[in-house]
VEXSERO-410585 format. One record per residue (C-alpha): residue number from 1; x, y, z. Coordinates in steps of 0.001 Angstrom, whole numbers, plus 500000, padded with zeros to 6 digits. Example, Ala and Ser with C-alpha at 12.3 -4.5 7.8 and 13.67 -1.06 7.14 Angstrom:
2
<lumvex><n>1</n><px>512300</px><py>495500</py><pz>507800</pz></lumvex>
<lumvex><n>2</n><px>513670</px><py>498940</py><pz>507140</pz></lumvex>
//
This chain:
319
<lumvex><n>1</n><px>707120</px><py>918684</py><pz>082672</pz></lumvex>
<lumvex><n>2</n><px>707819</px><py>917591</py><pz>079085</pz></lumvex>
<lumvex><n>3</n><px>708740</px><py>921170</py><pz>078161</pz></lumvex>
<lumvex><n>4</n><px>711135</px><py>921397</py><pz>081097</pz></lumvex>
<lumvex><n>5</n><px>712754</px><py>918136</py><pz>080011</pz></lumvex>
<lumvex><n>6</n><px>713265</px><py>919403</py><pz>076467</pz></lumvex>
<lumvex><n>7</n><px>714747</px><py>922658</py><pz>077736</pz></lumvex>
<lumvex><n>8</n><px>717157</px><py>920910</py><pz>080103</pz></lumvex>
<lumvex><n>9</n><px>718064</px><py>918059</py><pz>077742</pz></lumvex>
<lumvex><n>10</n><px>721194</px><py>919723</py><pz>076198</pz></lumvex>
<lumvex><n>11</n><px>722633</px><py>920340</py><pz>079684</pz></lumvex>
<lumvex><n>12</n><px>721656</px><py>916850</py><pz>080835</pz></lumvex>
<lumvex><n>13</n><px>723209</px><py>915294</py><pz>077746</pz></lumvex>
<lumvex><n>14</n><px>726484</px><py>917150</py><pz>078297</pz></lumvex>
<lumvex><n>15</n><px>726474</px><py>916119</py><pz>081952</pz></lumvex>
<lumvex><n>16</n><px>725881</px><py>912458</py><pz>081118</pz></lumvex>
<lumvex><n>17</n><px>728538</px><py>912518</py><pz>078392</pz></lumvex>
<lumvex><n>18</n><px>731055</px><py>914099</py><pz>080758</pz></lumvex>
<lumvex><n>19</n><px>730163</px><py>911579</py><pz>083447</pz></lumvex>
<lumvex><n>20</n><px>730732</px><py>908699</py><pz>081037</pz></lumvex>
<lumvex><n>21</n><px>734162</px><py>910022</py><pz>080056</pz></lumvex>
<lumvex><n>22</n><px>735099</px><py>910375</py><pz>083743</pz></lumvex>
<lumvex><n>23</n><px>733816</px><py>906839</py><pz>084408</pz></lumvex>
<lumvex><n>24</n><px>735972</px><py>905454</py><pz>081591</pz></lumvex>
<lumvex><n>25</n><px>739055</px><py>907253</py><pz>082917</pz></lumvex>
<lumvex><n>26</n><px>738405</px><py>905998</py><pz>086470</pz></lumvex>
<lumvex><n>27</n><px>737871</px><py>902421</py><pz>085294</pz></lumvex>
<lumvex><n>28</n><px>741036</px><py>902579</py><pz>083213</pz></lumvex>
<lumvex><n>29</n><px>742874</px><py>903685</py><pz>086338</pz></lumvex>
<lumvex><n>30</n><px>741424</px><py>900815</py><pz>088380</pz></lumvex>
<lumvex><n>31</n><px>742282</px><py>898330</py><pz>085630</pz></lumvex>
<lumvex><n>32</n><px>745861</px><py>899575</py><pz>085503</pz></lumvex>
<lumvex><n>33</n><px>746170</px><py>899459</py><pz>089314</pz></lumvex>
<lumvex><n>34</n><px>745050</px><py>895824</py><pz>089441</pz></lumvex>
<lumvex><n>35</n><px>747783</px><py>894691</py><pz>087044</pz></lumvex>
<lumvex><n>36</n><px>751060</px><py>893508</py><pz>088549</pz></lumvex>
<lumvex><n>37</n><px>753262</px><py>895200</py><pz>085983</pz></lumvex>
<lumvex><n>38</n><px>756440</px><py>893655</py><pz>087352</pz></lumvex>
<lumvex><n>39</n><px>755054</px><py>890144</py><pz>086802</pz></lumvex>
<lumvex><n>40</n><px>753822</px><py>891050</py><pz>083330</pz></lumvex>
<lumvex><n>41</n><px>757198</px><py>892458</py><pz>082350</pz></lumvex>
<lumvex><n>42</n><px>759017</px><py>889436</py><pz>083796</pz></lumvex>
<lumvex><n>43</n><px>756719</px><py>887111</py><pz>081830</pz></lumvex>
<lumvex><n>44</n><px>757352</px><py>889030</py><pz>078631</pz></lumvex>
<lumvex><n>45</n><px>761138</px><py>888874</py><pz>079037</pz></lumvex>
<lumvex><n>46</n><px>761019</px><py>885088</py><pz>079400</pz></lumvex>
<lumvex><n>47</n><px>759433</px><py>884595</py><pz>076002</pz></lumvex>
<lumvex><n>48</n><px>761247</px><py>884620</py><pz>072643</pz></lumvex>
<lumvex><n>49</n><px>760691</px><py>887753</py><pz>070595</pz></lumvex>
<lumvex><n>50</n><px>759376</px><py>885632</py><pz>067736</pz></lumvex>
<lumvex><n>51</n><px>756561</px><py>884260</py><pz>069879</pz></lumvex>
<lumvex><n>52</n><px>755556</px><py>887764</py><pz>070963</pz></lumvex>
<lumvex><n>53</n><px>755528</px><py>889020</py><pz>067371</pz></lumvex>
<lumvex><n>54</n><px>753409</px><py>886067</py><pz>066247</pz></lumvex>
<lumvex><n>55</n><px>751027</px><py>886580</py><pz>069146</pz></lumvex>
<lumvex><n>56</n><px>750788</px><py>890280</py><pz>068322</pz></lumvex>
<lumvex><n>57</n><px>749960</px><py>889549</py><pz>064688</pz></lumvex>
<lumvex><n>58</n><px>747281</px><py>887034</py><pz>065697</pz></lumvex>
<lumvex><n>59</n><px>745850</px><py>889528</py><pz>068189</pz></lumvex>
<lumvex><n>60</n><px>745602</px><py>892140</py><pz>065444</pz></lumvex>
<lumvex><n>61</n><px>743843</px><py>889595</py><pz>063228</pz></lumvex>
<lumvex><n>62</n><px>741404</px><py>888766</py><pz>066034</pz></lumvex>
<lumvex><n>63</n><px>740509</px><py>892424</py><pz>066607</pz></lumvex>
<lumvex><n>64</n><px>740052</px><py>892963</py><pz>062883</pz></lumvex>
<lumvex><n>65</n><px>737684</px><py>890002</py><pz>062760</pz></lumvex>
<lumvex><n>66</n><px>735716</px><py>891146</py><pz>065813</pz></lumvex>
<lumvex><n>67</n><px>735314</px><py>894625</py><pz>064306</pz></lumvex>
<lumvex><n>68</n><px>733365</px><py>892928</py><pz>061502</pz></lumvex>
<lumvex><n>69</n><px>730584</px><py>892357</py><pz>064051</pz></lumvex>
<lumvex><n>70</n><px>729803</px><py>896066</py><pz>063795</pz></lumvex>
<lumvex><n>71</n><px>729788</px><py>895856</py><pz>060002</pz></lumvex>
<lumvex><n>72</n><px>727202</px><py>893107</py><pz>060348</pz></lumvex>
<lumvex><n>73</n><px>725357</px><py>895424</py><pz>062751</pz></lumvex>
<lumvex><n>74</n><px>725342</px><py>898176</py><pz>060125</pz></lumvex>
<lumvex><n>75</n><px>723924</px><py>895773</py><pz>057575</pz></lumvex>
<lumvex><n>76</n><px>721345</px><py>894559</py><pz>060106</pz></lumvex>
<lumvex><n>77</n><px>720146</px><py>898040</py><pz>061111</pz></lumvex>
<lumvex><n>78</n><px>720923</px><py>900061</py><pz>057986</pz></lumvex>
<lumvex><n>79</n><px>722171</px><py>902979</py><pz>060124</pz></lumvex>
<lumvex><n>80</n><px>723744</px><py>906064</py><pz>058549</pz></lumvex>
<lumvex><n>81</n><px>727340</px><py>905786</py><pz>059808</pz></lumvex>
<lumvex><n>82</n><px>729985</px><py>904872</py><pz>057229</pz></lumvex>
<lumvex><n>83</n><px>731394</px><py>901374</py><pz>056983</pz></lumvex>
<lumvex><n>84</n><px>734865</px><py>902595</py><pz>057983</pz></lumvex>
<lumvex><n>85</n><px>733713</px><py>904379</py><pz>061133</pz></lumvex>
<lumvex><n>86</n><px>731501</px><py>901437</py><pz>062089</pz></lumvex>
<lumvex><n>87</n><px>734513</px><py>899138</py><pz>061741</pz></lumvex>
<lumvex><n>88</n><px>736677</px><py>901436</py><pz>063857</pz></lumvex>
<lumvex><n>89</n><px>734056</px><py>901599</py><pz>066611</pz></lumvex>
<lumvex><n>90</n><px>733865</px><py>897803</py><pz>066648</pz></lumvex>
<lumvex><n>91</n><px>737620</px><py>897443</py><pz>067175</pz></lumvex>
<lumvex><n>92</n><px>737768</px><py>900124</py><pz>069889</pz></lumvex>
<lumvex><n>93</n><px>734717</px><py>898730</py><pz>071682</pz></lumvex>
<lumvex><n>94</n><px>736294</px><py>895262</py><pz>071737</pz></lumvex>
<lumvex><n>95</n><px>739439</px><py>896557</py><pz>073447</pz></lumvex>
<lumvex><n>96</n><px>737349</px><py>898242</py><pz>076146</pz></lumvex>
<lumvex><n>97</n><px>734996</px><py>895277</py><pz>076445</pz></lumvex>
<lumvex><n>98</n><px>737829</px><py>892815</py><pz>077097</pz></lumvex>
<lumvex><n>99</n><px>739253</px><py>894880</py><pz>079956</pz></lumvex>
<lumvex><n>100</n><px>736310</px><py>896853</py><pz>081365</pz></lumvex>
<lumvex><n>101</n><px>733401</px><py>894513</py><pz>080778</pz></lumvex>
<lumvex><n>102</n><px>730334</px><py>894437</py><pz>078570</pz></lumvex>
<lumvex><n>103</n><px>728400</px><py>897254</py><pz>080253</pz></lumvex>
<lumvex><n>104</n><px>731085</px><py>899884</py><pz>079673</pz></lumvex>
<lumvex><n>105</n><px>733032</px><py>898535</py><pz>076707</pz></lumvex>
<lumvex><n>106</n><px>730358</px><py>896706</py><pz>074813</pz></lumvex>
<lumvex><n>107</n><px>727284</px><py>898845</py><pz>075451</pz></lumvex>
<lumvex><n>108</n><px>728251</px><py>902179</py><pz>076994</pz></lumvex>
<lumvex><n>109</n><px>731089</px><py>902974</py><pz>074607</pz></lumvex>
<lumvex><n>110</n><px>729112</px><py>901937</py><pz>071536</pz></lumvex>
<lumvex><n>111</n><px>726172</px><py>904106</py><pz>072603</pz></lumvex>
<lumvex><n>112</n><px>728477</px><py>907041</py><pz>073204</pz></lumvex>
<lumvex><n>113</n><px>730325</px><py>906770</py><pz>069887</pz></lumvex>
<lumvex><n>114</n><px>727382</px><py>905859</py><pz>067693</pz></lumvex>
<lumvex><n>115</n><px>724963</px><py>908454</py><pz>069046</pz></lumvex>
<lumvex><n>116</n><px>727674</px><py>911128</py><pz>068945</pz></lumvex>
<lumvex><n>117</n><px>728053</px><py>910293</py><pz>065239</pz></lumvex>
<lumvex><n>118</n><px>724331</px><py>910739</py><pz>064618</pz></lumvex>
<lumvex><n>119</n><px>723143</px><py>907125</py><pz>064863</pz></lumvex>
<lumvex><n>120</n><px>719869</px><py>906767</py><pz>066835</pz></lumvex>
<lumvex><n>121</n><px>720268</px><py>905118</py><pz>070236</pz></lumvex>
<lumvex><n>122</n><px>717818</px><py>902385</py><pz>069216</pz></lumvex>
<lumvex><n>123</n><px>720044</px><py>901420</py><pz>066287</pz></lumvex>
<lumvex><n>124</n><px>723167</px><py>901505</py><pz>068472</pz></lumvex>
<lumvex><n>125</n><px>721440</px><py>899140</py><pz>070907</pz></lumvex>
<lumvex><n>126</n><px>720548</px><py>896801</py><pz>068052</pz></lumvex>
<lumvex><n>127</n><px>724180</px><py>896800</py><pz>066872</pz></lumvex>
<lumvex><n>128</n><px>725257</px><py>895897</py><pz>070406</pz></lumvex>
<lumvex><n>129</n><px>722633</px><py>893165</py><pz>070623</pz></lumvex>
<lumvex><n>130</n><px>723720</px><py>891662</py><pz>067318</pz></lumvex>
<lumvex><n>131</n><px>727385</px><py>891745</py><pz>068401</pz></lumvex>
<lumvex><n>132</n><px>726531</px><py>889886</py><pz>071620</pz></lumvex>
<lumvex><n>133</n><px>724484</px><py>887322</py><pz>069701</pz></lumvex>
<lumvex><n>134</n><px>727255</px><py>886904</py><pz>067125</pz></lumvex>
<lumvex><n>135</n><px>729880</px><py>886332</py><pz>069807</pz></lumvex>
<lumvex><n>136</n><px>727885</px><py>883641</py><pz>071611</pz></lumvex>
<lumvex><n>137</n><px>726707</px><py>881895</py><pz>068456</pz></lumvex>
<lumvex><n>138</n><px>730366</px><py>881453</py><pz>067535</pz></lumvex>
<lumvex><n>139</n><px>731149</px><py>880347</py><pz>071090</pz></lumvex>
<lumvex><n>140</n><px>728403</px><py>877722</py><pz>071054</pz></lumvex>
<lumvex><n>141</n><px>729572</px><py>876505</py><pz>067662</pz></lumvex>
<lumvex><n>142</n><px>733238</px><py>876021</py><pz>068504</pz></lumvex>
<lumvex><n>143</n><px>732894</px><py>875157</py><pz>072208</pz></lumvex>
<lumvex><n>144</n><px>730104</px><py>872719</py><pz>071466</pz></lumvex>
<lumvex><n>145</n><px>732217</px><py>870826</py><pz>068949</pz></lumvex>
<lumvex><n>146</n><px>735383</px><py>870815</py><pz>071054</pz></lumvex>
<lumvex><n>147</n><px>733698</px><py>869907</py><pz>074354</pz></lumvex>
<lumvex><n>148</n><px>731692</px><py>867131</py><pz>072719</pz></lumvex>
<lumvex><n>149</n><px>734544</px><py>865536</py><pz>070763</pz></lumvex>
<lumvex><n>150</n><px>737711</px><py>866158</py><pz>072794</pz></lumvex>
<lumvex><n>151</n><px>737108</px><py>867648</py><pz>076266</pz></lumvex>
<lumvex><n>152</n><px>740034</px><py>868266</py><pz>078592</pz></lumvex>
<lumvex><n>153</n><px>740267</px><py>866215</py><pz>081773</pz></lumvex>
<lumvex><n>154</n><px>738807</px><py>868497</py><pz>084440</pz></lumvex>
<lumvex><n>155</n><px>740155</px><py>868614</py><pz>088021</pz></lumvex>
<lumvex><n>156</n><px>738357</px><py>866300</py><pz>090448</pz></lumvex>
<lumvex><n>157</n><px>737285</px><py>869169</py><pz>092678</pz></lumvex>
<lumvex><n>158</n><px>735324</px><py>870773</py><pz>089839</pz></lumvex>
<lumvex><n>159</n><px>731652</px><py>869881</py><pz>089907</pz></lumvex>
<lumvex><n>160</n><px>731497</px><py>869161</py><pz>086151</pz></lumvex>
<lumvex><n>161</n><px>733029</px><py>865989</py><pz>084799</pz></lumvex>
<lumvex><n>162</n><px>733942</px><py>865020</py><pz>081248</pz></lumvex>
<lumvex><n>163</n><px>730519</px><py>863445</py><pz>080599</pz></lumvex>
<lumvex><n>164</n><px>728669</px><py>866583</py><pz>081679</pz></lumvex>
<lumvex><n>165</n><px>731017</px><py>868698</py><pz>079568</pz></lumvex>
<lumvex><n>166</n><px>730306</px><py>866500</py><pz>076524</pz></lumvex>
<lumvex><n>167</n><px>726567</px><py>866818</py><pz>077128</pz></lumvex>
<lumvex><n>168</n><px>726824</px><py>870608</py><pz>077471</pz></lumvex>
<lumvex><n>169</n><px>728867</px><py>870677</py><pz>074269</pz></lumvex>
<lumvex><n>170</n><px>726246</px><py>868683</py><pz>072383</pz></lumvex>
<lumvex><n>171</n><px>723481</px><py>871067</py><pz>073508</pz></lumvex>
<lumvex><n>172</n><px>725513</px><py>874142</py><pz>072541</pz></lumvex>
<lumvex><n>173</n><px>726383</px><py>872714</py><pz>069142</pz></lumvex>
<lumvex><n>174</n><px>722755</px><py>871842</py><pz>068391</pz></lumvex>
<lumvex><n>175</n><px>721607</px><py>875341</py><pz>069345</pz></lumvex>
<lumvex><n>176</n><px>724288</px><py>876986</py><pz>067212</pz></lumvex>
<lumvex><n>177</n><px>723536</px><py>874779</py><pz>064216</pz></lumvex>
<lumvex><n>178</n><px>719793</px><py>875431</py><pz>064562</pz></lumvex>
<lumvex><n>179</n><px>720272</px><py>879209</py><pz>064381</pz></lumvex>
<lumvex><n>180</n><px>721224</px><py>879403</py><pz>060694</pz></lumvex>
<lumvex><n>181</n><px>718287</px><py>877385</py><pz>059276</pz></lumvex>
<lumvex><n>182</n><px>715975</px><py>879305</py><pz>061633</pz></lumvex>
<lumvex><n>183</n><px>717131</px><py>882582</py><pz>060068</pz></lumvex>
<lumvex><n>184</n><px>716762</px><py>881167</py><pz>056557</pz></lumvex>
<lumvex><n>185</n><px>713379</px><py>879477</py><pz>056988</pz></lumvex>
<lumvex><n>186</n><px>711409</px><py>881186</py><pz>059765</pz></lumvex>
<lumvex><n>187</n><px>708257</px><py>882930</py><pz>058538</pz></lumvex>
<lumvex><n>188</n><px>707963</px><py>885048</py><pz>061659</pz></lumvex>
<lumvex><n>189</n><px>710795</px><py>887606</py><pz>061542</pz></lumvex>
<lumvex><n>190</n><px>709995</px><py>889863</py><pz>064503</pz></lumvex>
<lumvex><n>191</n><px>709039</px><py>889467</py><pz>068173</pz></lumvex>
<lumvex><n>192</n><px>707938</px><py>892011</py><pz>070785</pz></lumvex>
<lumvex><n>193</n><px>710200</px><py>891698</py><pz>073837</pz></lumvex>
<lumvex><n>194</n><px>709229</px><py>894486</py><pz>076215</pz></lumvex>
<lumvex><n>195</n><px>707034</px><py>897548</py><pz>075734</pz></lumvex>
<lumvex><n>196</n><px>707949</px><py>898821</py><pz>072258</pz></lumvex>
<lumvex><n>197</n><px>711257</px><py>896950</py><pz>072029</pz></lumvex>
<lumvex><n>198</n><px>711304</px><py>894397</py><pz>069242</pz></lumvex>
<lumvex><n>199</n><px>713831</px><py>891845</py><pz>068074</pz></lumvex>
<lumvex><n>200</n><px>714133</px><py>891111</py><pz>064381</pz></lumvex>
<lumvex><n>201</n><px>715566</px><py>887874</py><pz>063066</pz></lumvex>
<lumvex><n>202</n><px>718478</px><py>888547</py><pz>060680</pz></lumvex>
<lumvex><n>203</n><px>718561</px><py>887099</py><pz>057199</pz></lumvex>
<lumvex><n>204</n><px>719987</px><py>883635</py><pz>056675</pz></lumvex>
<lumvex><n>205</n><px>723019</px><py>885060</py><pz>054885</pz></lumvex>
<lumvex><n>206</n><px>723717</px><py>887438</py><pz>057761</pz></lumvex>
<lumvex><n>207</n><px>723372</px><py>884577</py><pz>060261</pz></lumvex>
<lumvex><n>208</n><px>725917</px><py>882586</py><pz>058264</pz></lumvex>
<lumvex><n>209</n><px>728340</px><py>885523</py><pz>058307</pz></lumvex>
<lumvex><n>210</n><px>727800</px><py>885911</py><pz>062069</pz></lumvex>
<lumvex><n>211</n><px>728716</px><py>882282</py><pz>062648</pz></lumvex>
<lumvex><n>212</n><px>731822</px><py>882420</py><pz>060455</pz></lumvex>
<lumvex><n>213</n><px>733141</px><py>885668</py><pz>061971</pz></lumvex>
<lumvex><n>214</n><px>732658</px><py>884599</py><pz>065582</pz></lumvex>
<lumvex><n>215</n><px>734049</px><py>881111</py><pz>064933</pz></lumvex>
<lumvex><n>216</n><px>737172</px><py>882669</py><pz>063423</pz></lumvex>
<lumvex><n>217</n><px>737588</px><py>885092</py><pz>066325</pz></lumvex>
<lumvex><n>218</n><px>737445</px><py>882383</py><pz>069017</pz></lumvex>
<lumvex><n>219</n><px>739892</px><py>880272</py><pz>067006</pz></lumvex>
<lumvex><n>220</n><px>742315</px><py>883209</py><pz>066835</pz></lumvex>
<lumvex><n>221</n><px>742062</px><py>883803</py><pz>070582</pz></lumvex>
<lumvex><n>222</n><px>743065</px><py>880208</py><pz>071177</pz></lumvex>
<lumvex><n>223</n><px>745928</px><py>880543</py><pz>068701</pz></lumvex>
<lumvex><n>224</n><px>747380</px><py>883518</py><pz>070587</pz></lumvex>
<lumvex><n>225</n><px>747634</px><py>881480</py><pz>073802</pz></lumvex>
<lumvex><n>226</n><px>748889</px><py>878431</py><pz>071884</pz></lumvex>
<lumvex><n>227</n><px>751752</px><py>880479</py><pz>070414</pz></lumvex>
<lumvex><n>228</n><px>752651</px><py>881983</py><pz>073793</pz></lumvex>
<lumvex><n>229</n><px>752719</px><py>878486</py><pz>075315</pz></lumvex>
<lumvex><n>230</n><px>755284</px><py>877799</py><pz>072556</pz></lumvex>
<lumvex><n>231</n><px>753376</px><py>874881</py><pz>071062</pz></lumvex>
<lumvex><n>232</n><px>754100</px><py>872636</py><pz>074050</pz></lumvex>
<lumvex><n>233</n><px>750461</px><py>871570</py><pz>074292</pz></lumvex>
<lumvex><n>234</n><px>747851</px><py>870672</py><pz>071673</pz></lumvex>
<lumvex><n>235</n><px>746065</px><py>873664</py><pz>070175</pz></lumvex>
<lumvex><n>236</n><px>742680</px><py>872381</py><pz>071381</pz></lumvex>
<lumvex><n>237</n><px>743967</px><py>872391</py><pz>074982</pz></lumvex>
<lumvex><n>238</n><px>744878</px><py>876085</py><pz>074741</pz></lumvex>
<lumvex><n>239</n><px>741565</px><py>876830</py><pz>073037</pz></lumvex>
<lumvex><n>240</n><px>739581</px><py>875105</py><pz>075794</pz></lumvex>
<lumvex><n>241</n><px>741348</px><py>877208</py><pz>078427</pz></lumvex>
<lumvex><n>242</n><px>740088</px><py>880325</py><pz>076630</pz></lumvex>
<lumvex><n>243</n><px>736572</px><py>878902</py><pz>076234</pz></lumvex>
<lumvex><n>244</n><px>736186</px><py>877713</py><pz>079827</pz></lumvex>
<lumvex><n>245</n><px>737680</px><py>880873</py><pz>081333</pz></lumvex>
<lumvex><n>246</n><px>735261</px><py>883012</py><pz>079266</pz></lumvex>
<lumvex><n>247</n><px>732268</px><py>881394</py><pz>080982</pz></lumvex>
<lumvex><n>248</n><px>733984</px><py>881357</py><pz>084386</pz></lumvex>
<lumvex><n>249</n><px>734708</px><py>885082</py><pz>084013</pz></lumvex>
<lumvex><n>250</n><px>731032</px><py>885758</py><pz>083308</pz></lumvex>
<lumvex><n>251</n><px>730003</px><py>883895</py><pz>086453</pz></lumvex>
<lumvex><n>252</n><px>732575</px><py>885545</py><pz>088713</pz></lumvex>
<lumvex><n>253</n><px>732089</px><py>889000</py><pz>087107</pz></lumvex>
<lumvex><n>254</n><px>735641</px><py>890332</py><pz>087375</pz></lumvex>
<lumvex><n>255</n><px>736825</px><py>892933</py><pz>084830</pz></lumvex>
<lumvex><n>256</n><px>738963</px><py>891247</py><pz>082169</pz></lumvex>
<lumvex><n>257</n><px>738533</px><py>887993</py><pz>084113</pz></lumvex>
<lumvex><n>258</n><px>741471</px><py>889012</py><pz>086308</pz></lumvex>
<lumvex><n>259</n><px>742806</px><py>885873</py><pz>087958</pz></lumvex>
<lumvex><n>260</n><px>740206</px><py>883648</py><pz>086287</pz></lumvex>
<lumvex><n>261</n><px>742179</px><py>882904</py><pz>083123</pz></lumvex>
<lumvex><n>262</n><px>745317</px><py>882251</py><pz>085186</pz></lumvex>
<lumvex><n>263</n><px>743476</px><py>879892</py><pz>087565</pz></lumvex>
<lumvex><n>264</n><px>741805</px><py>877944</py><pz>084773</pz></lumvex>
<lumvex><n>265</n><px>745056</px><py>877641</py><pz>082795</pz></lumvex>
<lumvex><n>266</n><px>747016</px><py>876310</py><pz>085770</pz></lumvex>
<lumvex><n>267</n><px>744228</px><py>873909</py><pz>086806</pz></lumvex>
<lumvex><n>268</n><px>743844</px><py>872436</py><pz>083316</pz></lumvex>
<lumvex><n>269</n><px>747353</px><py>872541</py><pz>081899</pz></lumvex>
<lumvex><n>270</n><px>749898</px><py>872140</py><pz>084721</pz></lumvex>
<lumvex><n>271</n><px>751964</px><py>868952</py><pz>084531</pz></lumvex>
<lumvex><n>272</n><px>755517</px><py>867764</py><pz>085319</pz></lumvex>
<lumvex><n>273</n><px>756488</px><py>868705</py><pz>081756</pz></lumvex>
<lumvex><n>274</n><px>754876</px><py>872140</py><pz>081979</pz></lumvex>
<lumvex><n>275</n><px>755173</px><py>873670</py><pz>085469</pz></lumvex>
<lumvex><n>276</n><px>752821</px><py>876308</py><pz>086858</pz></lumvex>
<lumvex><n>277</n><px>755410</px><py>879090</py><pz>086640</pz></lumvex>
<lumvex><n>278</n><px>755791</px><py>878670</py><pz>082866</pz></lumvex>
<lumvex><n>279</n><px>752029</px><py>878524</py><pz>082360</pz></lumvex>
<lumvex><n>280</n><px>751585</px><py>881720</py><pz>084381</pz></lumvex>
<lumvex><n>281</n><px>754335</px><py>883431</py><pz>082386</pz></lumvex>
<lumvex><n>282</n><px>752562</px><py>882553</py><pz>079128</pz></lumvex>
<lumvex><n>283</n><px>749140</px><py>883618</py><pz>080435</pz></lumvex>
<lumvex><n>284</n><px>750476</px><py>886930</py><pz>081732</pz></lumvex>
<lumvex><n>285</n><px>752082</px><py>887527</py><pz>078351</pz></lumvex>
<lumvex><n>286</n><px>748715</px><py>886700</py><pz>076760</pz></lumvex>
<lumvex><n>287</n><px>747036</px><py>889264</py><pz>078994</pz></lumvex>
<lumvex><n>288</n><px>749602</px><py>891888</py><pz>078035</pz></lumvex>
<lumvex><n>289</n><px>749383</px><py>891189</py><pz>074294</pz></lumvex>
<lumvex><n>290</n><px>745651</px><py>890548</py><pz>073944</pz></lumvex>
<lumvex><n>291</n><px>744203</px><py>892847</py><pz>076635</pz></lumvex>
<lumvex><n>292</n><px>746566</px><py>895583</py><pz>077751</pz></lumvex>
<lumvex><n>293</n><px>748228</px><py>896629</py><pz>074482</pz></lumvex>
<lumvex><n>294</n><px>744933</px><py>897030</py><pz>072548</pz></lumvex>
<lumvex><n>295</n><px>743312</px><py>898774</py><pz>075517</pz></lumvex>
<lumvex><n>296</n><px>746157</px><py>901295</py><pz>075663</pz></lumvex>
<lumvex><n>297</n><px>745827</px><py>902133</py><pz>071970</pz></lumvex>
<lumvex><n>298</n><px>742025</px><py>902269</py><pz>072138</pz></lumvex>
<lumvex><n>299</n><px>742052</px><py>904464</py><pz>075257</pz></lumvex>
<lumvex><n>300</n><px>744436</px><py>906970</py><pz>073656</pz></lumvex>
<lumvex><n>301</n><px>742260</px><py>907100</py><pz>070518</pz></lumvex>
<lumvex><n>302</n><px>739066</px><py>907499</py><pz>072529</pz></lumvex>
<lumvex><n>303</n><px>740361</px><py>910262</py><pz>074803</pz></lumvex>
<lumvex><n>304</n><px>741807</px><py>912166</py><pz>071819</pz></lumvex>
<lumvex><n>305</n><px>738485</px><py>911715</py><pz>070052</pz></lumvex>
<lumvex><n>306</n><px>736597</px><py>913140</py><pz>073041</pz></lumvex>
<lumvex><n>307</n><px>738972</px><py>916096</py><pz>073241</pz></lumvex>
<lumvex><n>308</n><px>738531</px><py>916888</py><pz>069531</pz></lumvex>
<lumvex><n>309</n><px>734763</px><py>916548</py><pz>069750</pz></lumvex>
<lumvex><n>310</n><px>734646</px><py>919028</py><pz>072614</pz></lumvex>
<lumvex><n>311</n><px>736909</px><py>921464</py><pz>070798</pz></lumvex>
<lumvex><n>312</n><px>734886</px><py>921293</py><pz>067602</pz></lumvex>
<lumvex><n>313</n><px>731571</px><py>921018</py><pz>069438</pz></lumvex>
<lumvex><n>314</n><px>730058</px><py>918278</py><pz>067334</pz></lumvex>
<lumvex><n>315</n><px>732581</px><py>916448</py><pz>065150</pz></lumvex>
<lumvex><n>316</n><px>732020</px><py>912810</py><pz>064325</pz></lumvex>
<lumvex><n>317</n><px>733944</px><py>909865</py><pz>065682</pz></lumvex>
<lumvex><n>318</n><px>736437</px><py>909924</py><pz>062836</pz></lumvex>
<lumvex><n>319</n><px>737538</px><py>913450</py><pz>063632</pz></lumvex>
//
């Protein structure tokens, strides 16, 4: 049986790789079909060009910061792929993750690109795990502080009030702040999770870099929405919309949080001075700038990369 598996593995690998490419193309098609392009275009035309350029620059900065997660993953695992290619994979994976979800964008695409470049699957999984941990450490750090010190007034129909939000913020902040000294001081550095799968605690310096990178990325995400709202609300209000919608999107499990971000923004921000239509226009512009534009560029790069790999029968991800 083992011999049969080894003999059939090249065919099976090609089949799985082809299936993943088809899955990505299908999901891209579904994502495009779910977007109301007329509304997006109308929202974009309502905004000043300067605001769109600023939002685009901040989006680029955010993606460049997120790509550093994969550089931290290279340092954590010591895998063989170059720093430049690791950085590129991080940026491309983020674009897919934001629109297609963690399973395809965060995990599936990283596995595909890293293993195709000669990185063992175990190391690719560890890079993904570190990126997830980095993202949520930063979330706990910034959301904990904001929710504890200056929470938005939540709608009455929501089950969580301001007091509960402050308490949740305090817990998140304590957990995030405990992570760095744990990485610096813990004597036990490795735990067995399941079968032969182990988790290794990163160094204290790496934990500090994780916290700084993720904190910066969440701040930049809030800044993009703040700019597109044209500074008519406090920055922390725009940031909390991003933070709350991120968790709501996880619970509801819709790709790219379609409809979730819009619902949260309207519920939290609408007022006589800022009507729902203007909020929706800004949020749709945010979706176009932060989600759709990077996904388009990343999808073109990825499909060209796959085509070149097939033509050359084994080039790396930079080919």
